[in-house]
Each structure stands twice: as structure tokens, then as C-alpha cells.
C-alpha positions as CSV (number, residue, x, y, z in Angstrom):
1,M,190.0,208.4,6.5
2,S,192.2,207.9,3.4
3,G,193.4,204.6,2.2
4,P,192.7,202.0,-0.5
5,K,189.0,201.5,-1.5
6,V,187.2,198.9,-3.5
7,N,183.5,199.3,-4.5
8,I,181.3,196.2,-4.4
9,R,177.8,196.8,-5.6
10,G,177.6,200.3,-4.0
11,R,179.4,199.2,-0.8
12,T,182.8,200.8,-0.3
13,I,185.4,198.5,1.3
14,G,188.4,200.2,2.9
15,D,189.8,202.0,5.9
16,G,187.2,204.1,7.6
17,E,184.3,202.2,6.1
18,P,182.1,199.7,7.9
19,A,183.6,196.2,7.5
20,Y,182.1,194.2,4.7
21,L,180.8,191.0,6.3
22,I,180.8,187.7,4.3
23,A,178.9,184.6,5.6
24,E,180.6,181.7,3.9
25,I,178.1,178.9,3.3
26,G,180.8,177.0,1.3
27,I,179.6,173.4,1.2
28,N,177.8,173.5,4.5
29,H,174.6,173.1,2.5
30,N,175.5,169.4,2.1
31,G,174.0,169.5,-1.4
32,S,170.6,170.8,-0.3
33,V,169.2,174.0,-1.8
34,E,166.7,174.2,1.1
35,I,169.6,174.2,3.7
36,A,171.4,176.8,1.5
37,K,168.2,179.0,1.6
38,R,168.0,178.7,5.4
39,L,171.6,179.8,5.7
40,I,171.1,182.7,3.2
41,E,168.0,183.9,5.2
42,G,169.9,183.6,8.5
43,A,172.9,185.5,7.1
44,K,170.6,188.3,5.8
45,R,168.8,188.5,9.2
46,A,172.1,188.6,11.0
47,G,173.3,191.6,8.9
48,A,175.8,190.0,6.6
49,D,176.6,191.9,3.4
50,A,177.2,188.7,1.3
51,V,177.0,184.9,1.3
52,K,179.6,182.8,-0.4
53,F,179.6,179.3,-1.9
54,Q,182.3,177.1,-3.3
55,K,182.2,176.0,-7.0
56,R,184.3,173.1,-8.3
57,T,184.5,170.9,-11.4
58,P,185.1,167.6,-9.5
59,E,186.9,166.0,-12.4
60,L,189.4,168.9,-12.5
61,C,189.8,169.4,-8.7
62,V,190.0,165.9,-7.4
63,P,193.4,164.1,-8.1
64,Q,192.7,160.9,-10.0
65,D,194.4,158.8,-7.3
66,Q,191.7,159.9,-4.9
67,W,188.7,159.2,-7.1
68,R,188.1,155.7,-5.9
69,I,188.8,156.2,-2.2
70,E,185.6,155.3,-0.3
71,R,184.2,157.5,2.4
72,D,181.1,157.8,4.5
73,T,178.7,160.6,3.4
74,P,175.2,161.7,4.2
75,W,174.1,159.6,1.2
76,G,175.9,156.4,2.4
77,R,179.3,155.1,1.6
78,M,180.6,156.1,-1.8
79,S,183.8,157.0,-3.8
80,Y,185.3,160.4,-3.2
81,I,184.6,161.5,-6.7
82,D,181.0,160.5,-6.5
83,Y,180.7,162.4,-3.2
84,R,182.2,165.5,-4.8
85,R,179.7,165.3,-7.7
86,K,176.9,164.8,-5.2
87,I,177.6,167.8,-3.1
88,E,178.1,170.2,-6.1
89,L,175.3,172.5,-6.9
90,G,174.6,172.9,-10.6
91,R,173.0,175.5,-12.8
92,P,169.3,174.9,-11.7
93,E,170.3,175.1,-8.0
94,Y,172.4,178.2,-8.4
95,A,169.7,179.9,-10.5
96,H,167.3,179.3,-7.6
97,I,169.9,180.7,-5.2
98,D,170.5,183.7,-7.4
99,R,166.8,184.6,-7.5
100,Y,166.5,184.0,-3.7
101,C,169.5,186.3,-2.9
102,R,168.1,189.0,-5.2
103,T,164.7,188.8,-3.5
104,L,166.3,189.2,-0.1
105,G,168.8,191.9,-1.2
106,I,172.0,190.2,-0.3
107,D,175.1,189.8,-2.4
108,W,176.3,186.2,-3.3
109,T,179.4,184.8,-4.9
110,A,181.5,181.7,-4.9
111,S,185.1,180.6,-4.5
112,C,186.0,179.1,-7.9
113,W,188.5,176.2,-7.7
114,D,189.1,175.8,-11.4
115,E,188.9,177.9,-14.6
116,A,185.7,176.2,-15.8
117,S,184.0,177.3,-12.6
118,V,184.9,180.9,-13.3
119,D,183.2,180.6,-16.7
120,F,180.2,178.9,-15.0
121,M,179.8,181.7,-12.4
122,Q,180.0,184.5,-15.0
123,Q,176.4,183.8,-16.0
124,F,175.3,185.0,-12.5
125,D,177.1,188.3,-12.6
126,P,178.8,187.9,-9.2
127,P,179.9,191.1,-7.5
128,F,183.4,189.8,-6.8
129,Y,185.4,186.5,-6.8
130,K,186.9,185.1,-3.7
131,M,190.0,182.9,-4.4
132,A,190.6,180.2,-1.8
133,S,193.9,179.9,0.0
134,A,194.3,176.5,-1.7
135,S,194.3,178.4,-5.1
136,L,196.9,181.0,-4.2
137,T,199.6,179.3,-6.2
138,D,197.3,178.5,-9.2
139,L,198.4,181.6,-11.2
140,P,196.4,180.7,-14.3
141,L,193.2,180.5,-12.2
142,L,194.0,183.8,-10.4
143,N,194.5,185.5,-13.8
144,K,191.3,184.0,-15.1
145,A,189.3,185.5,-12.3
146,R,191.2,188.8,-12.7
147,A,190.5,188.9,-16.4
148,T,186.8,189.1,-15.7
149,G,187.3,192.7,-14.4
150,R,185.5,191.9,-11.2
151,P,187.1,192.6,-7.8
152,V,189.2,189.7,-6.6
153,M,189.5,188.8,-2.9
154,L,192.6,186.7,-2.3
155,S,193.0,184.5,0.8
156,T,196.5,183.8,2.0
157,G,196.2,180.7,4.3
158,M,198.7,177.8,4.0
159,S,201.1,180.1,2.2
160,T,204.6,181.6,2.6
161,L,205.3,185.3,2.2
162,D,207.1,184.4,-1.0
163,E,204.0,182.7,-2.4
164,I,201.8,185.6,-1.4
165,T,204.2,188.0,-3.1
166,A,204.3,185.9,-6.3
167,A,200.5,185.7,-6.4
168,V,200.0,189.5,-5.9
169,N,202.8,190.3,-8.4
170,A,201.1,188.0,-11.0
171,I,197.7,189.7,-10.8
172,G,198.7,193.2,-9.7
173,T,197.4,195.6,-7.1
174,A,196.4,198.4,-9.5
175,A,192.7,198.1,-8.8
176,N,190.0,195.9,-7.3
177,L,192.2,193.6,-5.3
178,L,191.5,192.7,-1.7
179,I,193.7,190.5,0.4
180,A,192.6,188.4,3.4
181,H,194.9,187.1,6.1
182,S,194.0,183.5,7.0
183,T,195.3,180.4,8.6
184,S,193.9,177.2,6.9
185,T,193.3,174.9,9.8
186,Y,189.7,173.9,10.5
187,P,189.1,174.8,13.3
188,C,192.2,176.9,14.0
189,G,193.9,177.1,17.4
190,L,194.2,180.6,18.9
191,D,198.0,180.4,18.9
192,E,198.1,180.0,15.1
193,L,195.7,182.8,14.1
194,N,198.6,185.4,14.0
195,L,196.2,188.4,13.7
196,R,199.1,190.8,13.6
197,M,199.6,189.7,10.0
198,I,196.7,192.0,9.2
199,Q,199.0,194.9,9.9
200,T,201.9,193.3,8.2
201,L,199.8,192.9,5.0
202,K,198.7,196.5,5.3
203,G,202.3,197.6,5.3
204,M,203.2,195.3,2.4
205,Y,200.2,196.3,0.2
206,P,199.0,199.8,1.0
207,E,197.2,199.8,-2.4
208,A,194.8,196.9,-1.3
209,P,192.1,196.7,1.4
210,I,193.2,194.0,3.9
211,G,190.7,191.7,5.6
212,Y,190.4,188.5,7.6
213,S,189.0,185.1,6.8
214,G,188.7,183.2,10.1
215,H,188.3,179.5,10.9
216,E,188.6,179.7,14.7
217,V,186.1,178.5,17.3
218,G,184.3,181.6,18.8
219,L,184.0,185.2,17.9
220,A,186.7,187.1,19.8
221,P,189.5,186.8,17.2
222,S,187.3,188.1,14.4
223,L,186.3,191.1,16.6
224,A,190.0,191.7,17.3
225,A,190.7,191.6,13.6
226,V,188.3,194.5,13.0
227,A,190.0,196.5,15.8
228,L,193.3,195.7,14.1
229,G,192.1,197.3,10.8
230,A,190.5,194.4,8.9
231,T,188.2,196.0,6.3
232,F,186.3,192.8,5.6
233,I,185.5,189.7,7.6
234,E,184.7,186.2,6.3
235,R,183.4,183.5,8.6
236,H,181.7,180.2,7.7
237,I,178.0,179.9,8.7
238,T,176.1,176.8,9.6
239,L,172.8,175.7,11.0
240,D,174.5,173.4,13.5
241,R,178.2,173.0,14.2
242,A,177.5,169.3,14.8
243,M,176.2,168.7,11.3
244,W,178.1,166.4,8.9
245,G,180.8,168.1,7.0
246,T,184.5,169.1,7.2
247,D,183.8,172.8,7.7
248,Q,181.0,172.7,10.2
249,A,183.1,172.7,13.4
250,A,184.9,175.9,12.3
251,S,181.7,177.6,11.5
252,V,179.4,180.0,13.3
253,E,175.7,179.2,13.9
254,I,173.2,181.8,12.9
255,G,172.7,183.1,16.4
256,G,176.4,183.5,16.8
257,F,176.6,185.3,13.5
258,E,174.0,187.8,14.7
259,R,176.2,188.5,17.7
260,L,179.3,188.7,15.5
261,V,177.7,191.4,13.3
262,R,176.3,193.3,16.2
263,N,179.6,193.3,18.1
264,I,181.6,194.4,15.0
265,R,179.3,197.3,14.4
266,D,179.7,198.3,18.1
267,I,183.5,198.1,17.8
268,E,183.4,200.3,14.7
269,T,181.2,202.9,16.5
270,S,183.6,202.9,19.5
271,M,186.9,203.2,17.6
272,G,186.5,206.9,16.9
273,D,189.1,208.9,14.9
274,G,192.0,209.2,17.3
275,V,191.6,212.9,17.8
276,K,191.3,213.8,21.5
277,R,188.3,216.0,22.3
278,L,186.2,217.0,25.3
279,Y,182.7,215.7,24.8
280,E,179.6,217.6,25.9
281,S,178.6,214.6,28.0
282,E,181.8,215.1,30.0
283,L,181.1,218.7,31.0
284,G,178.9,217.9,33.9
285,P,181.2,215.3,35.5
286,R,184.1,217.7,34.8
287,R,182.5,220.5,36.7
288,K,181.6,218.2,39.6
289,L,184.8,216.2,39.8
290,R,187.6,218.6,38.8
291,R,188.9,220.7,41.7
292,A,188.9,224.4,41.0
293,R,192.4,226.1,41.1
């Protein structure tokens, strides 16, 4: 099947190819490398192609008027800036994660929320960069990621069509751009998922593989996204949806992720090529059930 293709570490993403499946760990590790490793292992066992984290420089990403706001955290009550520093993984932790992912044979990357984080991630040779919906209007950051020459996956939640157009125009669709439909509500109600936007984006950007980054409760919409033509799927993964953290409730537990991957592969097998044919398995029923004329 023809259509736009992007290669990520030997995996081709595009129409007619198996969907590339990303388990977003994000900050669901709650600052713990051991939790991160359990999530990586679970994602690998489930059949995900990649895991994804989030990387921030807190002093650049947190507005200064929010630094001193206190909040409850797993480490007790502290200022928001101290919490953001506490939950960030640094070079030793990511070096450990890098070795672990290579041992398991699973891709890993991170959404970089500032330009310094792109520089930080470069040392780990990520297979692609995923740009969060919140960063869609940060054109210097998008261009920083684009300048690395790695594939860039752009999420489009909390955005207008004009903002999406401006972002894509700024970084170009010539090569190695992937675009994800998304709605940035955690968790997102079914009536706001608007999955037909997958087809709208396919029409707008025939040069780029289109995928889906979902934040809904349950699996059915992500399965529908594949049937609608999504070439990659991203869902948050967690050990327990009741764990502390802003993204946990919109995440999929490891057992659910296993079902998600299995069902997506079943859908891909069942879609076929749209060419009507008479299958050999039908010949017996045909002889038995069709009346002779």
C-alpha cells in the first residue's frame, strides 16, 4: 500500500504497515527508576515498540509565579518547583534506563519540553523526538528538535487548526515528520475524542504518517483509531491507575496494554486490502448453501 513512510530503527511507519505502538511512561515513574524499569519490562512484554518519558528543565518550564505554590506530593508537602525537581530523572537515571532498554530490545525516547532537554537527550541517541501538545506553538523548540535530523512526532492536542498549520509550516513535512491527533484532557471524555480528525489530518498532510495519542479511559477508541488509519498509537502506561500522579487515571495498566496490543494486531490482520475475493475456505459452504441454477 502506498503512502508516506518514516523509518524508526528499522521499523517502517506508514499506511499498510503494522502500527508503531508507544507506551508513554511520562512521569508515571514518580521519580523512581525501579518503577520505570517495571513499566519498561511490562511494555516490552505487552508488545510495545517503544517507551517514552518526559524531560524538562524545571527552571525553564515552570513559570516563576508558580514556583512557591505548595502542593502535596509522594515526598510530603513542598513547593511546586521542588516537586518538579524531585520528579525529574537525571543523567545517571537515564543512563540506567538506556542500558535497560537496550538489554530488553525496546526503543525509548522522551518528550522534551525545552531546548536544553533536547541537548540533554542527544547523548542517548533517541530514535525520534515526540513533541508534546503543549509545545506545539513553541516554534524554536520544534525547530531545535527538527535540527537534530531525527524523526519528529508532533502531537496536536489543545490546538486550533491554524496553530497546527503554523507548526507544520515552520518545521516542514519534507521528511521524517509524523503527526498525532490528540485531545489534551486527562482523562478525556468519549464525546471529545473526535477520532475522525485522523482522516482530516491525513487529507491535510498526505506527506506525513498520521497517528493517535489517546488519553481516554478504556481501549475501544484506540482500537477504532487503528481502523481509521492511525499508523502509530501512543497510550500512557501505569502499574496502577490509582497511583499518585496527574496522568495515572488516563493511563492503561500493563494487563490492559497487553490486550490493547493484541487487539490492534487482530484488527490489522482482519482489515485486508479491500479487494473482493472468493476464499478457498468458502468453497465448501458455497457448494453446500448456494442453490444450483
